[in-house]
C-alpha positions as CSV (number, residue, x, y, z in Angstrom):
1,X,-5.9,46.4,-51.6
2,X,-8.1,49.3,-50.6
3,X,-11.1,47.0,-50.8
4,X,-9.6,44.7,-48.1
5,X,-9.3,47.5,-45.5
6,X,-13.0,47.8,-44.8
7,X,-13.3,44.0,-44.5
8,X,-10.3,43.9,-42.1
9,X,-11.9,46.7,-40.1
10,X,-15.1,44.7,-40.0
11,X,-13.3,41.5,-38.8
12,X,-11.4,43.5,-36.2
13,X,-14.6,45.1,-35.0
14,X,-16.5,41.8,-34.8
15,X,-13.5,40.3,-32.9
16,X,-13.3,43.1,-30.5
17,X,-17.1,43.0,-29.9
18,X,-16.9,39.3,-29.3
19,X,-14.0,39.7,-26.8
20,X,-15.8,42.5,-25.0
21,X,-18.9,40.3,-24.8
22,X,-16.9,37.6,-23.2
23,X,-15.3,40.0,-20.7
24,X,-18.7,41.4,-19.9
25,X,-20.1,37.8,-19.4
26,X,-17.1,36.9,-17.2
27,X,-17.7,40.1,-15.1
28,X,-21.4,39.2,-14.6
29,X,-20.5,35.7,-13.7
30,X,-17.9,36.9,-11.2
31,X,-20.6,39.0,-9.5
32,X,-23.1,36.1,-9.5
33,X,-20.3,33.9,-8.0
34,X,-19.6,36.4,-5.2
35,X,-23.2,37.2,-4.3
36,X,-24.9,33.8,-4.8
37,X,-25.1,32.8,-1.1
38,X,-26.0,36.3,0.2
39,X,-28.8,36.5,-2.4
40,X,-30.1,33.1,-1.4
41,X,-30.1,34.1,2.2
42,X,-31.9,37.4,1.6
43,X,-34.6,35.5,-0.4
44,X,-35.0,33.0,2.4
45,X,-33.8,30.1,0.1
46,X,-32.0,27.2,1.6
47,X,-28.2,27.4,1.1
48,X,-27.8,23.7,1.8
49,X,-30.1,21.1,0.2
50,X,-30.8,17.4,0.5
51,X,-29.3,17.1,4.0
52,X,-28.9,13.7,5.6
53,X,-30.7,12.7,8.8
54,X,-27.5,13.5,10.8
55,X,-26.7,16.8,9.2
56,X,-27.9,20.4,9.7
57,X,-27.2,23.9,8.6
58,X,-25.2,26.0,11.2
59,X,-27.8,28.6,12.4
60,X,-24.9,31.0,13.2
61,X,-23.3,30.6,9.8
62,X,-25.8,30.0,7.0
63,X,-24.4,27.7,4.3
64,X,-22.1,25.9,6.7
65,X,-22.8,22.2,7.3
66,X,-22.8,20.7,10.8
67,X,-23.5,17.3,12.3
68,X,-26.5,17.1,14.7
69,X,-25.1,17.2,18.2
70,X,-26.0,14.3,20.5
71,X,-27.6,12.2,17.8
72,X,-27.3,8.4,17.8
73,X,-28.5,6.2,14.9
74,X,-29.0,2.5,14.6
75,X,-28.5,0.4,11.5
76,X,-32.2,0.3,10.8
77,X,-32.5,4.0,11.2
78,X,-29.7,4.7,8.8
79,X,-31.0,2.2,6.2
80,X,-34.5,3.7,6.4
81,X,-33.1,7.3,6.0
82,X,-30.8,6.4,3.1
83,X,-33.6,4.4,1.4
84,X,-36.0,7.3,1.7
85,X,-33.5,9.7,0.1
86,X,-32.7,7.3,-2.8
87,X,-29.1,6.7,-1.6
88,X,-29.0,3.3,-3.2
89,X,-25.3,3.0,-3.4
90,X,-24.9,3.8,0.3
91,X,-27.6,1.2,1.1
92,X,-25.6,-1.4,-0.7
93,X,-22.5,-0.5,1.3
94,X,-24.4,-0.6,4.6
95,X,-25.8,-4.1,3.7
96,X,-22.2,-5.3,2.9
97,X,-21.1,-4.0,6.3
98,X,-24.0,-5.8,8.0
99,X,-23.0,-9.1,6.3
100,X,-19.3,-8.7,7.0
101,X,-19.5,-7.6,10.6
102,X,-22.8,-9.4,11.5
103,X,-24.7,-6.3,12.4
104,X,-28.2,-6.3,13.8
105,X,-30.9,-3.7,13.1
106,X,-30.6,-2.2,16.6
107,X,-26.8,-2.0,16.6
108,X,-25.6,1.6,17.0
109,X,-23.8,2.7,13.8
110,X,-23.3,6.4,14.2
111,X,-22.8,8.5,17.3
112,X,-22.4,12.3,17.3
113,X,-21.2,13.9,20.5
114,X,-22.7,17.0,22.1
115,X,-20.1,19.2,20.3
116,X,-21.2,18.0,16.9
117,X,-18.3,15.7,16.1
118,X,-18.6,12.0,15.1
119,X,-17.4,9.8,18.0
120,X,-17.3,9.9,21.8
121,X,-17.5,12.9,24.0
122,X,-14.5,15.2,24.2
123,X,-12.4,15.1,27.3
124,X,-13.3,18.5,28.8
125,X,-10.2,18.4,31.0
126,X,-7.9,17.9,28.0
127,X,-5.7,15.5,29.9
128,X,-4.5,13.7,26.7
129,X,-2.6,14.7,23.6
130,X,-5.4,15.8,21.3
131,X,-5.4,15.1,17.5
132,X,-8.0,16.9,15.4
133,X,-8.7,15.2,12.1
134,X,-10.1,17.7,9.5
135,X,-11.5,16.3,6.3
136,X,-14.5,15.3,4.2
137,X,-16.3,12.0,3.8
138,X,-13.0,10.1,3.7
139,X,-12.3,11.3,7.3
140,X,-16.0,11.1,8.3
141,X,-15.5,7.5,7.3
142,X,-17.7,4.5,7.1
143,X,-21.1,4.8,8.8
144,X,-20.0,2.1,11.2
145,X,-18.3,4.6,13.4
146,X,-15.7,2.3,15.0
147,X,-14.2,1.5,11.6
148,X,-13.5,5.1,10.6
149,X,-9.8,5.8,10.5
150,X,-9.8,8.4,13.3
151,X,-11.1,5.8,15.7
152,X,-8.6,3.2,14.4
153,X,-5.9,5.7,14.8
154,X,-6.9,6.4,18.4
155,X,-7.0,2.7,19.3
156,X,-3.7,2.0,17.7
157,X,-2.0,4.9,19.4
158,X,-3.4,4.0,22.8
159,X,-2.0,0.5,22.6
160,X,1.4,2.2,23.3
161,X,0.4,5.8,24.1
162,X,-2.2,5.8,26.8
163,X,-2.8,9.5,26.6
164,X,-4.1,10.3,23.1
165,X,-7.5,11.6,22.1
166,X,-8.7,11.8,18.5
167,X,-11.5,14.1,17.4
168,X,-13.1,13.2,14.1
169,X,-14.1,16.5,12.5
170,X,-14.8,15.0,9.1
171,X,-18.1,16.0,7.3
172,X,-19.4,14.5,4.1
173,X,-19.4,16.6,0.9
174,X,-17.2,19.5,2.1
175,X,-14.3,21.2,0.3
176,X,-11.4,23.2,1.9
177,X,-13.4,26.5,1.6
178,X,-16.1,25.1,3.9
179,X,-13.6,24.7,6.8
180,X,-12.6,28.3,6.8
181,X,-15.7,29.7,8.7
182,X,-15.1,27.1,11.5
183,X,-11.4,27.7,12.1
184,X,-12.1,29.6,15.3
185,X,-14.2,26.7,16.6
186,X,-11.4,24.2,15.8
187,X,-8.8,26.4,17.5
188,X,-10.9,26.4,20.7
189,X,-10.4,22.7,20.9
190,X,-6.7,23.4,21.3
191,X,-5.5,20.3,19.4
192,X,-1.7,19.7,19.7
193,X,-1.9,18.0,16.3
194,X,-4.2,18.8,13.3
195,X,-4.3,16.4,10.4
196,X,-5.7,17.7,7.1
197,X,-7.0,15.1,4.6
198,X,-9.2,16.9,2.1
199,X,-9.6,17.9,-1.5
200,X,-11.7,15.3,-3.3
201,X,-14.9,17.4,-3.5
202,X,-13.0,20.5,-4.7
203,X,-11.4,18.4,-7.5
204,X,-14.8,17.0,-8.5
205,X,-16.5,20.4,-8.4
206,X,-13.9,23.0,-9.4
207,X,-11.5,20.9,-11.5
208,X,-10.4,22.1,-14.9
209,X,-7.2,22.8,-16.7
210,X,-6.0,26.3,-17.0
211,X,-7.4,29.4,-15.2
212,X,-10.7,28.9,-13.4
213,X,-13.0,31.4,-15.0
214,X,-16.3,32.3,-13.3
215,X,-18.0,31.8,-16.6
216,X,-16.8,28.2,-16.6
217,X,-18.0,27.7,-13.1
218,X,-21.4,29.2,-13.9
219,X,-22.0,27.1,-17.0
220,X,-20.8,23.9,-15.3
221,X,-22.9,24.6,-12.2
222,X,-25.9,25.4,-14.3
223,X,-25.5,22.1,-16.2
224,X,-25.2,20.2,-12.9
225,X,-28.2,22.0,-11.4
226,X,-30.4,21.2,-14.5
227,X,-29.3,17.5,-14.3
228,X,-29.9,17.3,-10.6
229,X,-33.4,19.0,-10.9
230,X,-34.3,16.6,-13.7
231,X,-32.9,13.4,-12.2
232,X,-32.9,14.2,-8.5
233,X,-29.7,14.4,-6.4
234,X,-29.4,10.7,-5.8
235,X,-30.1,9.7,-9.4
236,X,-27.6,12.3,-10.6
237,X,-25.0,10.9,-8.3
238,X,-25.7,7.4,-9.6
239,X,-25.4,8.7,-13.2
240,X,-21.8,9.7,-12.5
241,X,-21.1,6.1,-11.4
242,X,-22.8,4.6,-14.5
243,X,-21.2,7.0,-17.0
244,X,-19.0,5.2,-19.5
245,X,-15.3,5.5,-18.7
246,X,-12.8,5.6,-21.5
247,X,-9.2,5.2,-20.3
248,X,-6.8,7.1,-22.6
249,X,-3.5,7.8,-20.9
250,X,-2.0,9.7,-23.9
251,X,-5.0,11.8,-24.8
252,X,-4.8,15.6,-25.4
253,X,-7.2,16.0,-22.5
254,X,-4.7,14.4,-20.1
255,X,-1.8,16.4,-21.5
256,X,-3.8,19.6,-20.8
257,X,-3.5,18.9,-17.1
258,X,0.3,18.7,-17.0
259,X,0.5,22.1,-15.5
260,X,-2.8,22.0,-13.6
261,X,-2.8,24.0,-10.4
262,X,-5.8,23.4,-8.1
263,X,-7.7,26.7,-7.6
264,X,-8.4,25.9,-3.9
265,X,-4.7,25.8,-2.7
266,X,-5.1,29.2,-1.1
267,X,-7.9,27.8,1.0
268,X,-5.6,24.9,2.1
269,X,-2.9,27.4,3.1
270,X,-5.4,29.5,5.0
271,X,-6.5,26.4,7.0
272,X,-2.9,25.5,7.8
273,X,-2.1,29.0,8.9
274,X,-5.3,29.3,10.9
275,X,-4.6,26.1,12.9
276,X,-0.9,27.1,13.4
277,X,-2.1,30.4,14.8
278,X,-3.9,28.4,17.5
279,X,-0.6,26.5,18.4
280,X,-1.5,23.3,16.6
281,X,1.1,21.3,14.6
282,X,-0.4,20.6,11.2
283,X,0.1,17.3,9.4
284,X,-0.8,17.2,5.7
285,X,-2.1,14.0,4.1
286,X,-1.9,13.2,0.4
287,X,-5.0,11.7,-1.3
288,X,-4.9,8.0,-2.3
289,X,-7.4,7.3,-5.1
290,X,-8.6,4.3,-7.1
291,X,-7.2,5.7,-10.3
292,X,-3.4,6.1,-10.8
293,X,-1.5,7.8,-13.6
294,X,1.1,5.0,-13.8
295,X,-1.4,2.1,-13.6
296,X,-4.0,1.0,-16.1
297,X,-7.4,0.6,-14.4
298,X,-8.7,-3.0,-14.4
299,X,-12.2,-4.0,-15.3
300,X,-13.4,-3.9,-11.7
301,X,-11.8,-0.5,-11.2
302,X,-13.8,0.9,-14.1
303,X,-17.0,-0.7,-12.8
304,X,-16.9,0.6,-9.3
305,X,-15.2,4.0,-9.9
306,X,-16.9,7.3,-10.7
307,X,-15.6,10.5,-12.3
308,X,-16.4,14.3,-12.3
309,X,-19.1,15.3,-14.8
310,X,-16.5,17.1,-17.0
311,X,-14.6,13.9,-18.1
312,X,-15.0,10.3,-19.0
313,X,-11.2,9.5,-18.8
314,X,-10.0,8.1,-15.5
315,X,-6.5,9.3,-16.3
316,X,-7.7,12.9,-16.2
317,X,-8.9,12.5,-12.6
318,X,-5.7,10.6,-11.8
319,X,-3.6,13.4,-13.3
320,X,-5.5,16.1,-11.3
321,X,-5.0,14.1,-8.1
322,X,-1.3,13.6,-8.9
323,X,-0.8,17.4,-9.3
324,X,-2.7,18.2,-6.1
325,X,-0.6,15.7,-4.2
326,X,2.5,17.2,-5.7
327,X,1.4,20.6,-4.4
328,X,0.7,19.3,-0.9
329,X,4.3,17.8,-0.8
330,X,5.7,21.2,-1.9
331,X,3.6,23.1,0.8
332,X,4.8,20.7,3.5
333,X,8.4,21.1,2.5
334,X,8.2,24.9,2.2
335,X,6.4,25.3,5.5
336,X,8.3,22.6,7.3
337,X,5.1,20.6,8.0
338,X,4.8,16.9,8.9
339,X,3.5,15.0,5.8
340,X,1.9,11.6,5.7
341,X,2.1,10.5,2.0
342,X,-0.9,8.1,1.8
343,X,-0.7,8.4,-2.0
344,X,2.8,7.0,-2.1
345,X,2.2,4.4,0.6
346,X,-1.0,3.2,-1.1
347,X,0.8,2.2,-4.2
348,X,2.2,-0.9,-2.4
349,X,-0.1,-1.1,0.6
350,X,-3.5,-1.1,-1.2
351,X,-3.0,-3.8,-3.8
352,X,-5.2,-4.7,-5.7
353,X,-6.7,-1.2,-5.4
354,X,-10.3,-2.3,-6.2
355,X,-10.3,-4.4,-3.0
356,X,-9.8,-1.4,-0.8
357,X,-12.1,1.2,-2.6
358,X,-15.9,1.5,-2.7
359,X,-15.6,4.0,-5.5
360,X,-12.9,6.3,-6.9
361,X,-12.1,8.0,-3.6
362,X,-13.8,6.2,-0.6
363,X,-12.0,3.4,1.1
364,X,-13.7,0.3,2.3
365,X,-13.8,-0.5,6.0
366,X,-10.7,-2.6,5.5
367,X,-9.0,0.3,3.7
368,X,-10.0,2.7,6.5
369,X,-8.5,0.3,9.1
370,X,-5.2,0.1,7.1
371,X,-5.0,3.9,6.9
372,X,-5.7,4.3,10.6
373,X,-2.9,1.9,11.5
374,X,-0.4,3.5,9.1
375,X,-1.2,7.0,10.4
376,X,-0.5,5.8,13.9
377,X,3.0,4.7,12.9
378,X,3.6,8.0,11.2
379,X,2.3,10.2,14.0
380,X,3.9,8.3,16.9
381,X,7.3,10.2,16.8
382,X,5.5,13.6,16.8
383,X,3.2,12.5,19.7
384,X,6.2,11.3,21.7
385,X,7.9,14.6,21.2
386,X,4.8,16.5,22.4
387,X,4.3,14.2,25.4
388,X,7.9,14.7,26.4
389,X,7.5,18.4,26.2
390,X,4.3,18.3,28.3
391,X,6.1,16.1,30.9
392,X,9.0,18.6,31.1
393,X,6.6,21.5,31.6
394,X,4.7,19.8,34.4
395,X,8.0,18.9,36.2
396,X,8.8,22.7,36.3
């Protein structure tokens, strides 16, 4: 018995030393996570890399992505730009658009107004009910600008509501945290309604069951950076599409996400509160994805979909999306916000799903059109209420 005591002490000592090492590593990673962008800025390193021809870094806020104000691009210019950057998947989509909509090389595809938003110039007199659509590439929409859902939404509303203006504030590749530095800019636009359709990039980048440790973030980020440096950004993106997908609805990996809570919900809440502080009525939009928890993916779904680097199971990504959408519904209920449940609607409106998705999250032009039309029906009562209020104020 006495001989076991030294051994137990040794085991306890090794265990404590290992635990202290992990805690120290986590502390170091937390510091790296917090100072990563200031250090890059101090060293003169680019905070944003591999920018597209229509993108730029905000000179006033390093690390914040903007669209280039006043830029207009034709089909040929976009094809050339995407080809030079190795964006082969986007080139395929552009060519499909050209065939479907009989586009010529000189046809204008993308127009950015002088304020840096995709679409027409903003009405400086603000004579119409203004809707600001905040989001990522799903809101930025197809590169044929008139087919993006914000433009479809505006056209549909103005068939019956002749006084609606929609500003497309979508930017490719952003997560909720990237909207926070620009909240003051968005408030200056004084939108009566703000729609928030965002979350995919955060799920891809920061997803993971359980607490989100900085160590996990650092190791995952390091792995991604090594792969991107080795393959190049475009080839790395394609590798995610080509990665084998193994559907397993009952796997332990899926079960580990039963209690998943997205770590970026606080950012979503801050965006809501920031826009409400400017007098805007916020509408939350749930995320419709290619993969569903209650639906087995077909062969075409598996071929065209893509997954985060940390899983090969489509059901894992579907479960993460389901949990995030659940949280959006809860937030809308608790804060008495308008909610457009695109996820629920899509289960009967986007069938078969592979017809309406270019990949796991991006809708085809046809899918974008359907979303725009549906959003118009859902926002009409709110717009009528706001218009009536404005009319009453003018009469007094």
